[in-house]
N, C-alpha and C positions, 0 to 999 in steps of 0.2 A: 108275778115274775123277776126272776134275779134278774138284773139288766149284762150282767156278762151271759146268761144264757141265753136271753133275746138277741143280743149281736150276734153268738153262734150262730143261733137255730137261721137268723137274719141270714150271715153268708155264706151258710149253707145251700142256702133255699137259691143264691143269687150265682151259685157256682152251677144247681145245675139247672139253671135256666140258659146261663151262658153255656154248658153243653149241649143242651139239647138243641140250641141255635143250630150252634156250631154244627148239630149232625142234621138238623134241618135243610143249612145250606150245600151240605154235600151229600143231597135228594136220599136221606133215611129218614122214613117219613116218623112222624108220631103215631103210636100205635095207641089203639083203641081202649085197649086193654093188654095185661100180661099175657096172655097167652097168644095174643097177637102177636106181641113182640118177641116172644117164645116162637114163634112160630115163623118168623122174619127171615126172609134168603138175602142174609150181608153175609160179611165172611165175619167170624168168628174176631178177630181182632183183624184193624187196620187205620188210616191214618184220615182225619179229616184239615180242614185249610189250615196252613198255615203249620204242617206237621204233627200237629195232635194227634197223638193218638189214644185210640179206644179198645176196650175190652169187652166183649158182648157173654155176659153168663145168665144163665139162666131165666130171671123176670129183669135182668137188670144191663146195667153196662158202666163200665168203668171208666173215666175220661180223664186221661193225664193234662190238666190245665197246665200254663204257664206258672202259675203259683200254687198249686195242689193238685192231689189226683182226689175226684169225687167220684165216689162209687151211689147207685142210685135205682131202684127200681121202680118200673111201671104199673100201673093199674091200683088196684084198690092195698 
């Protein structure tokens, strides 16, 4: 694999991991599936620890980390 692409994937995964950890710290549970996430009764948008904003969309979420916005889906 191209080393730059490998680094990009690694950075993305680290950002998603950080976002999910922040969500769990704010009592937003890690869903077992994408449909569990879609049915989760949380506000569509809100703030996590440190004023980090999130936006729930479909099967995923966008989180405005200090370094970048990361968007990802839950499930398969």
